[in-house]
N, C-alpha and C positions, 0 to 999 in steps of 0.2 A: 503493500500500500504506500503509494506517496507520502513522504512527510508531510505533507501539507493537510492530509486528513487521518494523521498517526492516530492509533487506538489507545485511549486513556484508561478506560475500565470497561470491561467487558460486563454482560446483566449480571446482577449480584444473585439472582434466583437462580439456586439449583433445581432439577427437574423433580425432585422429592418434595422440596419446599413449595414448588408450585402444584405439583399433585396434591399436597395438604389444603392448600388456599381453594382449589377446585373444590375438594371434597366438603370444606365449610362453606360452600355455598356462592362464592366469588366466581363472577363469569368474565369480568372485564380486567384481567392481570395485565399489567404493562411490562413487558420485558424491554430494559432501555440499556442500549449501549452506546459509549460516549467518546467521542473522537476529539483530538484538536483541530480549532477550526480556526484562521487567520483572523485578526480584528478587522471590523469593517467590512465582512462578508455579507454579501445580498445573495438571493437565491439565484438570481440571474449571474452571478459569479460562479456558481457551481453547476448549473445546467443548460444547455443550449433550449431555445425556444419551441422545440419539438418535444422535450422533455416535459419543459412546463405545461405546456399545453395538452398534452396527452398523457401523462402520468401524474401530474400535480394537481392541475384543473383550479385549484384555489390555494392562496397563501397569504397570509398577514405579515408584515416587516415594518421593522422599526428602525432607521438610522438616526435614530435622536439619543441623545446621552443623557436625557432625563430618566428619574427612577421608572418611570411607568413605560419606558422604552426596551426593557430590558432584553425581551423575547422577541424573535420570529419565529412562526410554525408554518408547516409547509404541510399539507394533506399527500398522502403516496396511495395512488388506485383509488381515491375516494369513489364513492356509489351515490349517484343522486337518487335521492329517495321523495322529497316533497318539491313539488313545483307548481308555479302558478301563472297563469297569464289570462287575459280579457277576462277575469275575475271568476276564472274555472280553475279550481284547485284540483291536485291528484296528488294520491301517496303510492309511489311505485308503478306509477302508470295507471291506476283504478281511481276513476275521477270520485269524489266526493265533496261537501260543503266544507267552509273554512272553518266553520265550528267542530266537524267532526274531525279533519285534518288536525287542529289543534289537540283535541282530545285525545287522539289515537297517538301523536308525537309524544305528547306527555305520559300516556299509559306507556309506550314502549322505553322511554326514559327512565321511569320509575323500576322497570324489571333489570335494570343494569347495574351491577354491584360490583364495583372495584374496592379492592381490599384499602383500608386507610394506609396512605403514604405522605407521612408529616414531611420527609425531605423531597416530595416533589411538589413544588408549588407552580407547575407550568402544565398545559395542555399534555394528557396522554392518549385522548381519545373521546370520541363523540362526534358532535354535529359542527360542522362549518358552513358559512354560507351568507347570503344577502337577503335583505328587505327593502325592496323599493318604497319608496314613501306613501305609495297607494297601497302597500300592505298593511295598514292602518286598517282595511275592511278585514284582513285576518285577526287583528288583535282586537278590533272593535266590530263586530257584524252589526250592530244595532245603530252604528252613525250612516249618515248619508253614503250612500255606494259610491267609490271610487270612481274617477274616470279610467278608461283602458290605458295602458302604456305603450301600445301598438303591439311590435312583436317583441318587444323587452318583456322580461319576465317580473312579475310582481314579487317573487319570492322563488330561492334557489336554495335548498339544503342538500349537502353533502353528508354521507354517514364516513366519518374516517375511523378506521382501526389501527391504520398504519399511518405514522407521521414522523417528520422531523421538527427540530426544536434548535433552533441558534439561540446560545447564552452570548450575549455580546460583553456580559460584563466578566465572565471566565474564559472567552475564547474557545467556546466547547460547543460541539454539534452532536445531538441524542439524535439517534435513531431509534423510534420508538415502534414496537408491535404489541397491541392491546387484544385480548381475547380469553379463551379456556384452554388453547391446545399448544403446549409447550413445544413441541417440532416442528409445527407449523409456523409457528412465529419467529423460532430459530432462523427457519429456511427465509420466512421475510424480511428479517433483519441482515442475511447474508445478501439477500436479492438488492436490498438498498445501497450495503456498501460497496458491490461490486457495480452499481451503477455513479458512484461517486468516482471510485478507482478509474474506471472508465472516462469519465467527466472530467477529471483533474489536469489532463494534460492540454485539455482542449478549450479552456475558459481561462479567462484572466482577471484578475480583481480590479475592479473601479476604485478609484480613488474617493477618499473621504468625501460626503456631501459638505457644501459651503454654505453658511448660514448669514454670510457677509450681505449688503444690500447689492443687489443686480443691477448692471447697467441696463437702460432700455434695448430691445431689440424690436425687430419688423415683425407684425403680428401678422397670421394668414387670414383672408377674409372670413367672415362668419355672416350668417343670418339668425337674428335674435326674435325671439318669439313675441317681443315688445319692439316697436317702435320708439325712440326714446320719448317722443309727444306722448305716446301712450301708457308709456310708464310713469312719466311724470302725473298723466292725469289719474293713474293707479293708486300713486300716492295721495293724490286730492282725494279718491273714492274712499281709500283705508279711513284718512281723519274724518270723513264725515261717519261713517261707522263706528270711530271712537267719540266722536260727539254725542252720537245717537245711544252711547251706552253699550255698545254690544261688543266691543273688542277694546282692548287698552293699549296691546302693541301687537303688530303684526306682521311677518317676516315675508316680501312680496317680492317673489323670484322672476327671472328672467332665464330663458333657456337659449345658449348661443349654439347652434351648429356649424361644424367645419366640414367640408371634405377633403378629406386627407387620404393618400396611400401609405402612410405612416403603421406598420405593424404595431397592434396591440402591447406587445411587450417590448417593442423597441419604445413606444411612447412611454411605457411605465417608468422603464430604465431612466428615460431623459428627466421627466417628473420629478423621479427620487432626486437625481443630482442637482435639479435645479429647487426644488420645493421638499427638502426633507423633513419627516413627520414622523410621530411617534406610532402612529394609527393609520398607515399605511396597508394598501394591500393589493390584490390581483385576484378577479375571479373570471371563468369562461365557460360557457353552458350554451350549448346549441346554436352555436355561431354569434353569442352575445359576450362582451367581455366587459368588466368593469373595472375601471383604474382609480383608485382612491391615495389622494395624498392627505388624508384627513388629520388636522391636530386635535380634533375634538371626542373625546368620550362619551357615550351616551350612558351607558350603564356597564359595570363592572362589579362581579361577585365571587369571593375568594371562596374556598373550600369550607371555611369557617362560618359564613354567612356574612361578611362586611362588603356591606354595599359601598360603592364610590362614583359618584358623578363627576363631570368637570365641565359644567356650562362656560360657552363663550358667548360673549356680547360686548360690542364695542370696539370700532376697527379706527384704525389710521392706516395709510400707506407707509412703507418704509422711506426714512430720508434719504438724500443721495451721499450724505455723509453723516459719520457719528454725532457731530454736533446738530445735524438735522434731525437724525433721529431720537438725542435725547431732548429737543423742544419738541416734539411731536407728541414722545411718550409722555412728558409733563403735561402737556395740553390734553391727551387721550384720559389720563387717570384723574385728570382735576375737572373734567368737562361735567357742570352740572346734570345734562341730557345723558351723556353716556351711563353716568355712576347710576343714575336715575331708572335708567332702563334694564342696566344690569342688576339691580337691587331686585326688579321686578320678577325678572327672568330666574333667579337665583331662589327667590319666594316659590315659584312654581316648582322650580325643582325640588324645593324641601317639601312642597305637600303632597308632589307625585311619589316621593321616596316614602311618607309618612303611611300610606295608604298598606304599604306591604312588609313595615319596621315595627321593630318591638317599641313600645310607648315609649319616647323619651329620647331615643338613640340618634335621632337626625343632629348635625351638625355640621357646621361649615368650618372646616380648618384652614384655609386660606381664603381671602377674598381681595378682589379690585387687583390683582397682580398684573402688571405688564409683561407681556411675552412677546418677543419677537420672531417673527419667520422672516422668510425669505422676501417677499413683497409686501408683507402688511403685518401691523402689530396690532393685538387684540388684550383687551380684559378679560382674564380668567379668574375663576374661581375653583375650590373643591368641597365638596358636600358627602359626608359618610354618614352611614347608618348600620345598623343590624337589621339583617332580613329576618323576620319571622319563619320560623323552622318549616312549618308545612306549607310554604309559598314556592310554587314549582318556576324553573328559568321562565317558561311562557307568560305565567302570570306576571311575574317581576319585570319583564319587556313589556307586557300590555300597559302595565301601570306608567310608564314614559316614553310610550312610542304613540304619535313621532315625537321627537325632541321639542320641547319648550321652546328652546332659543331659535330654532329654524319654523315653526308654526306660530304659536303667539297666544296670548294670554285673554280671555280663558281658551282652554285650547279646543274643544269639541266646536264652538261655535267660529272660532278663527278658521279652523278647517275648513268648514263651511264657506266663508266668505272668502276664501283663497280658491277654492273650488269655480267661484264666480267671478273674480278678477283675474285670474291664469289662465291665459288662451289653451296651453297645452299642459298635459301630465308632466311631473316632475321624474318620474321612473326612479334611477337609483339616486339622483341627487336629494339629500339630505334624508334617504333612507338608511341603513344599516349593514355595516359587513363586520363577521367576527364568527365567536365558538361558543358551543354549549357544551363542556366535560360531561363525559358520564357520570361523574361524582357530583353534578349539578353546580359547578364553578361556571363562570360565563365570563365575556367581555366583547363588548360591541362597540362599535366608533359611530359617529353621524357623519353621512357621507357627505360632508364639504371638502372643497377642493378635489373634486371626483369627477372622473369622466368615464361614460358609458360610449362605447365603440360597437358599430353592426354595420356590416356591409359598405365600409368607408367612410359614414357617417359618424361623428364624433359629436356627443351631445354636452354641452358645459353648463352646469346650473349656477347661479350668482344671485344672491339675495340680500336686502338690507332690511332690518328692522325698522318699522315705522310706528313712531308715537305721534302725538297732537303736536309737538312743536319740531317736528321734521323738516328741513329745508328740501324740498323734492329733487331740486339739482346737484345736493350734496349727497342724497340717498343714490339715485343713479349714478354719481361718480364712484360711490363705494362699492359699488357690484361691480364696475369694470375695473377697480382696483383689485379684487378680489380674482379677477378673471386672468390678470396678467400672468401667473405663474402658469396656468395651463395653456394659456395661447404662446407664450414664448417657447414652451417645450416642445411646441410644434414650428417654431421659426426654423428658418434654414440656418440661423446663427447658432440655435440650440444642438441641433444636429452636428456643425460641424465641431463644437466644442466636445461630443461625444466620441468625436473618431480618435 
């Protein structure tokens, strides 16, 4: 094996110990083989595009140095089990209602029994996939039916019994096979290691991503779901709803469509280089591709039931130099409008979490932090709580989906207003990408700074939170500032920089 992926530790479980666990009723037992892996490794550094689309199909990736960017996860030969399109839901190809699908997925998860593993705080097997924004019809069938996403999925969930996990802190790559057949799982680990050995000489590492302000670059042409005048009129309409007391804050989104021949995985690599993020990922399913460089976590839950949300609300563009960065950061953190909007959305997050948490456990550990990204800066907060023991992952996700920061307050009525004002479906934008572990732990992002690709058409969603004192021109400008990273990744300059 090349030293690039030298074996550090073989699976600690011997066959008899494994058999004892099976006899005790455990049916999702992970075997974990640990290899050395160089720092700053991305999945595209390890495998070529064919392997990533045919063998991996879905991966979550962080190239961030933040504490919540420690692990990257890739499925290995996952099986598509749940899928929805045109408000039609299916489980393993069999049609059923959204309610029945959720009940069946919950029931199947309940009979999976991994053994307690306090040393494993990472994903070892379960479900990985995405929910489009319009998947609120899956979580809330009693709400107004969402519009169709065209040929794009409303949800796509893969079952993952074999996976790879990169530990960026320890420079380790873990090969994991989960099940109740020791010899079959050992064979699967050998198969994954052989694939690594074959790929090690055919790929090269990318340099670490840069978080310094980026110079302007030419952008590709695009078509928006709103003209500028129509977007400004939409802002005024939201403010009329606010005056009528129907909403207090509404995130109005426009969808930019770009025709390009850039392969989706090449675009993912460019976006990660230009816009590194802690909650990035990629999913391919039936000719559809989701490319996410999200900085925002929707909801995460540890094995012990600790819940975390990381709402983002409040935006400024990055400065042209460090002095302008500092000035804009001070302007953002001290702006009464931005702080009021952020506080309102943190309250919404706290209320969403309280419905699934033990009494008195919801707390805000960090608030109004200014975080810099490649093209914009945001105000962010972190909210924690302790999940009630009987709350399953799908119920927990339903309590917060769609995220309040990208819909509004109050959520249900605001979603109805958005369906009236936004001319097209959002699709993956402001949906979620993530995983549910067999042991009930989960982690999902909000798909902002995310792009969907289908038949050479890329869809970029960008929105702004509208409140009563919003200035329409500034809100439109904010959406375009947010689009800079995705558009620049498509530019000729960005492609030249990756060569």
